[in-house]
N, C-alpha and C positions, 0 to 999 in steps of 0.2 A: 421511587426508590432506585438508588444507584446499584447496578449489577456489574460486577467485574467479569470480563470475558477472558478466558484462558483456554488455549488449545495447544495440543502437541503438534498440530498440523501447520504451525507457523513458528518462526524462531521465538524463543523466550526473550523476555526483556533483558537488556544488557545494562540496566540501571534501575533506579527506584521508580518504576512506572508500570502500568498494566498494558497488555496487548490491546485491549479495548475496554470501553465503558458503555453500558447501555442505560439510558434513563428513559423510562416509558417505552416508546417505540423508536427512539433516536439512538443511533450507535455512532460512537466516535472511536476511530482506530488511532493507535499511536503510529508514528511514521514507521514504515517498513522498508528496511534496506534489503538488498537482493541476496539474502542468504538462501542457498539451496538447502532446504530442510533435510534432505537425504544425505548430503555430504558435509554440511556445515560450512561450505565454501562460497565465496563470491566469485562468479565468473568474470572474466576480463571484458568480454564483449558487451557493449552497452545495450544491445537488443535483448540479450539473455538477462542482463541485469533488470531491465524494465519488466520482462516476463516474470522473474522471481519476486520482484517487489509487488507487482499486481497479484500474483498468486498468493502471496502472504496476506495481503489485504483481503482477498477473497476467502481464504481459510478462516480468518477472524470473523468475518461477516457470517459465514456458514455455521460457525460454532454457536451463533446466536440466532439461527434461523432466518438470516437475511441473504440476499444475493447481490451481485454487482448491479443489477437493475434497480436496486433500492438506493444506490448512491446518489446523493444530490449535489455533493461538492467534493472535489479532491484538491489537494495541494501537492505539487510535484517539485521537489528540490533536485537540481542537477548541478554537477560541478563543471560542466562544459556546455554552454548554450549551443555550440555547433552540433551537439547530439540531438537537438530538438526534433528534427524530422525523423530520425531513426527511432526515437522513443515514441513519437506519435504513431508510427506504423504498428508497433506492438500494442500500444494503449488502445487503439481503435478496435482491436480484435477482442477485447475483454467486455465490450458493450454492444448491446443490440438496440436498435431504434435510436432514441435520443441519447445524447451524451450528458453527463452531469456538468455543472459549472466547474471551472478549474482555474487555478492559478499555477503558474510555472515560473520558478525563480532560479537564477544561477546563484550558487553559494560557493564560498571558498573551499570548504572541506565538509565531509560527512563522516559519521562513525565508520570505523574499520576501512577507511579509504574507499568507500562505495562511491559510484558515480551517480547514483540516484537514490532518492528516498521518497515514498509516497504515503500520504495519510488521507483518510476519507471520513466523510460524514454521511450516514445513511439513515433513511426513515423506513422502518419495516412496514410493509403493506399489511 
């Protein structure tokens, strides 16, 4: 059965989609841009943006009883590939042990002029 995931601890959807969907023990998050949930703002610094995108993914997972360790695949969209190393520095701090599989692609533009967007697939233990 498909379960909609909704939490006040991550930005609400800015379009006709859900923050996340759970089917059985598999969770799919929608792409998370780096909105600071407390201020509603997107920071300018790409490391801060990576932090908030990942924090928002984490909040969606936690709303359904999962953790970052349950992630098996992420997709990272960035508007400037030269930020790859800076993003990796922050990304690595969100995972312990092995890292999930990942794709990272440069795109022309993201919603609200964000520099990064991250989506994840997790399997709840």
